[in-house]
N, C-alpha and C positions, 0 to 999 in steps of 0.2 A: 265731716264729710258724710253726706247722706246719700250713699250709693248702694246699689245692689251688690251683694257678695257673690252673685252667680256670674260665671263666665259669660261674656257677651255672646260668644259663639253658641254655647249650649242654650242660652235663653232665646236665641233667634233661629234655632233649628227645629225641624219637625221631630216628633217622638218616633222611636223605633217601634214598629208595630209587629214585627215578625218573630218576636221571642217565643221560644218553645214553652209549651204548657206542661204541667205535671212534673213528676220527678225525673231525675237523671237515672237511667237504668239501661241494662242490656250491654251491647258491645258495638264497637265502631272500628273502622280501619285506623282512624286518627282522632286523637283528642288534642285540642288546642287550649292552652291555659292563658287567658288574657284576651279581652275584647277591644283592644286598641287597633291602630292601623296595621301593625304586624299581623296580629291574629286574624283580623277580618280579611285582610288581603290574602293571607295563606288559606283561610277557609274557602274563600271564593275560588282561588286557583285549584285547590285540591278537589273540591266538589265538582268543578268543571272537568276534572280529569277522571271523574267517575268514582272517587273514594267516598266512603261514608264518613262524615265529619261531625264531631260534637265539639262545640266551643263552650268553655266555661268561663264566665266573667263574674268576679266577686260583686261588682256594683252594676252600673249601667254601661252599655257599650259606649265607647269614646268619652266616658265620664271623667277620665283622669287626663294624662298629658295630651292625648290626641284631641281633646276638646278644650284645652286650656292654654294653648300656645299662642304665638303671635300671628298665625295664619300665613307665614312666609314659606315658600316652597322654592328654595334657592339651590342653584348648582354650585359646585366648588366645595372643597373640604373645609373642615374646621381649622385646619392648619394652613400656614403659608405653603404654597406648592413648592417653592424653592427649598424650604426647610425639609419637606418630605423627601424631595429628590436627594438631598445631601445625606439624609439618614438612611433611607431605604433603597436608593437607586432610582434612576429616571424611569425605567419601565414600570416599576411598582407604583411610583407616584402618579404616572400617567393613568394607569389602570384605575387607581382609586379616585382620581379626579373625574375620570369619565364615568365611573360608576355613579357618582353624584349627579352628573348630567343625565345619565340614563334614568336615574330615579325620578327626576322631574318629568321626563317623557312618560314614565310608567303612570304617574298620577294623571297626566293629561289623557293617556290612552284609556285608563279605567273609567275616568269621568265621561269620556265620549262613548265608549262601548256600552256602559251600563246606564247611560242617560242620567247621570247624577248632576243635579242643579246645584253647583257649588261655587259659581262665579270664578272658575279657573281663568286666569288672565296672565299672559306673558308680559309682565310689566318691567322686568329688570330689577336687579339688586344694586343699590348704591352703598358702597362702603365709604363713609365720611371720615376724613382725616381730622382728628380732634386736636392735633398739634401740627405746626409746620413741618417738623421732621417726620411725622407720620406720612405726610404726602410723598416724601422722598422714597419711603419704603413701598408705598402703593405704586409709585412709578416704576420701580424695579420689578415689582410683582407683575405689573401690566406687561412689561416688555418680555418677561420670561413666559408668561401664560400665552401671549399672542404668538410667540415664536414656536412654542412646543406643543400646546395642548388645547387652546381655546381661542379661536379667532373672533369670538363674539364678546370681546372685552373692549372697553373704551375708557380713556383717562380724561378726567375733568380737571384742568389746571385751576389753581387758586383764584385766578382772575375771573373765571367763568363759573364759579360755584353757585352764584346766584341764579344760573339757568336751571339748577336742580333743586335748590333748597333756599328758602328765604330766611337765612339765619347767619349771624356774624360769628357763630361758634365753630365754623369749619373752614378748612384750608385746602380744599381740593377733594377729589374723590376718584374711586375706581368703580366702574359699572360693569357688571356681568349681565349682558342684555337679555339672555335667554331665561333668566330666573322668573319665577311665577308667584302668584298668590292665589289662595283659595279660601273659601269659608270652610274651615276644617271640620266643624261638627256636622254640617250638611253633607260634606264628603264622607265622613265616617258613618253616618246613618245610612247614606246611600250604599256604601260598601256592605253594611250589615244586611240591608234589604236584598241586595244582589246575591250575597252568599246564601241567604235563605231561599231565594228563588232557584238557586242552583242545587239545592238539596241539603245544605248544611243545617244542623240543629244548634241554635244559639240559646244558651241558658244564661239569663241574667240573675243576679243574686245568688250565684253558685260559687261560693268561695272554696277553693281547693285546700284541703287540710291534710291530705295524705297521698303518697305515691308509693305503690308496692309493686315489685317485680312479680310477674307471673310466668308460666311456661310459654305463653304466646305473646307476651309483651308487658303491659302495665295495667294495674287497677288504679284508677284515679278516683279518689274519694272527695266529695264536695258536700257543702251544706244542703244540697238538694238531692243527694243520692250519689251513686257510684256507677262508673262505666269502665268496661274492659276495652282496652285499645291496643292495637298492634304497634303503633308509634305515638309519641307524644312530642308536641312542640311547645316549649316554654316561651311565652311572648309577653312576659309581665314586667320586665325591668327589674329593679332591685327592691321593689316595695314589699312583696309578701313576707309576712313574719313566720309563716309555717315552716316547720323543720325541713321539708323536702327541698326548700329553696336556699339552703345555707351556702351552697357553692356560689350562687350568684350574688348573694348578699355580701359576701366577702370580697367581691370584685367590682361591684357597682357602688358608686357614691351618689346618693340622691340629694340634690340641692334645690332650694326653692327659686323659682323665677316668677316675677310678679308683673301684673298688667293692669292698666286702667283703660277704660273706654270713655271718651268725652261725649258730651252731647253732640248732635249733628252740627257740623260747621257750615258756614255760608260758602257758596261756590266761589265768590269773589275772594274770600280769605284763603281758600284752598289754592286758588290760582296764584296767589301771592307767595304762599308758604311752600307748597308742594305741587308745583305745576305738572310734574310728570306722573304723579300718583303711583310711585314705585314702592318697592320695599327699601327700607333704610336701616343701616346698622352703623354704629360708631366704632372707631378704631381702638378705644380703650379696652383694657382687660375687664374692668367693671363698667361696661358701656350700656348703651340703650339700643333698642330696636323699635321701629314704628312703621306704620302704614295706615292708609285710610280703609275703612270698611265700606261696603257698597252703599250704605245710607249716610256717608260723609262723616261718620265718627272717626276720630283719630284713635287708633289702637297703639298705645305707648307702653313699652315694657322694658324690663331689665332685671338684673340681680341687684335690686336696691339694697338688700341686706343679705349677707351670707347666713341664711337660716332656713329651716324647713318651712313649708307652707301650712299654716293653720289660720283660723279666723282672726286671731289677734295679730299674727305676723303679717297677714295679707293687708290689714288695715294700716299698720305702721308703714309698710312698704309702699302702700298706695299714696300716703302723704308725701313720702320722699319722691316718688315718681311725679306727683303733681307739682312739687317744687322744682324738680329738674326740668319738667316740661316748660315751665314758665321762664327758666333761665335760657333754654335753647331757643324758645319762641316767645319773646316778650308779649307779642300780640295775643297769646293764649293764656297769659297769667290771669288766674281767676276764672277760667272757663269752667263750665259745669262738667262734673264727672258723674256718669250714670252707672258705671260698673267698676268694681275693684275686685280682683281675684288673684289667686296664685295657683301654682302647680309645681310638680316635682320634675326636674330634669335629671335623667339618669346619665351620669358621667362615668367613663372609664378613666383610669389613671393617666393614660396618654391621649384621651379624647378621640380614640378611634373605635368604631363599632366592633362588636364581636358577634360572630355567628358560627355555628358548627354543631358538634355533638360531644357530649360528655356522659360517660356512664350509661349510654343507651338513650339519653334524652337529647333531643334536638333543641336548639335555642337560637334566638336572635334578639339583640338588645344593645344598650349602651350607645345610643346615637349621638349623645353629647350636644344637643341643641339643634340637630339637623334631622329630627325624626319625622317631620311631616312627609318629606319625600323619601328618605332612606328606609323608614319603617314600612311604608307602603311597598317600596321596591323589594325589600328583603322578604316580605311575606310571599311575594311571587317567586323570588329566587329560592327560598327554603322549600316551597312546594316542589320545585324541580329537584332540589337536593334529596328530599325525602322520597322522590319518585325514581331515584337512581342516577341523578346527574350531579355528581359532586363538584364539578368544575363551575357550576352556576353560582357558587359562593365566592364573592370577591375577597372575603376576609379570612378564608380558610387557613392560610399559612401563618396567621398571627398567633403567638402564644398568649396566654392570659394568666399571669401570676396574680395571686391575691394581693390586696392592699395591706401592707404591714399594720397591725394594730386595729384593723377595721373588722368588726363582726356584725355590722348592721346599722348601728346608730352612729351617725357622722359627728362624733364629739369634737373633731378637729376643724369644723367649718369656720368658726370665728378666726382661728389662726390663719387659715387659707385666705379668708377675706382680707385680713390685715396685710398679708404678703402681696396680694394682687393690688391693693390700694397703694402700697409702697412702690410697686412696679409702675403703676400709672403716674406716680409723682416723678420718679427718676427717669422714666422713658417717655 
């Protein structure tokens, strides 16, 4: 496979030009750690509220998960709505489902207000039944959603699946018609430029190595200098190795998700295979997600292997994805692959996001595969929380115990992968 290891999104986005020059120094109302969607969205909202904001990013803005995902901006929770209702009660399940719908609206609003050219499109999300019995579950989900929380859902019976996807691999589908897609890296760079215009100072290459309490707040130490801040928002996920982030590393499990981008496809072939040009996800635990890029490339991803993302792992996973693509769409067997990349998805043990305050630090993370929309939304919401509106956080009442035996390195990923594979076999 002779393909670029760079994310297609990052390779086709303009560079961020508004990065702060010189060293990190002085003081600010708020320091934000992490330059993905959460941090950038919060920086924009807080700066517009008149706060002085310094954002510290260890690498490049949107260089990690925010620029390495599938570009899907879907409403609906990671969980079955009925299961959430049974566990937490109907009012809570409704609130969480609607928070995800609100999150898609937030992405659309910010793209419109800030003039961000990111190809935002309300295309709909198709959940494809990988087995006949999966369709029965989707049908029950459809009826419950339509009756209680989302009138914008549609069921595709097995006999009509060809209207949505030209493949014999699926047995019906559920469509959430208000879901959207974006060019995530263009959106992220646009957020960064907008935050800078609003007055935020964004420092790239500024890895945070220390957090110390002061009489007035925090001293945040980075590889480019230090800043004193009254408030700090941690928007990094579970990746940082520095000691200040131990609380989060014990509660976030980071797992690799891998993606390939094909060469541009012919319009006639697209009309045959994916006539609706929607977002697509399969119903297996270890399934796949795919969509078309604006230039007709097929973006095809999934957890091909339960492993971390690195150059070797990305390449191995890319080969698996290429093989799976050919199985789902025989017409694409042997199609050229121009990009192969991976990224880390930050999961909580129950796959529900977490946001709030611990030990004087604010945080929002753990979006568990729904970060394009929810991270953007929670950046806005945490700006409200930090400005004195605690009710703006939809996840405030969730407790967050640590994962037993987990101290940062997910040694148990292969075991988790085997368990999910077995679940896909028996269910």
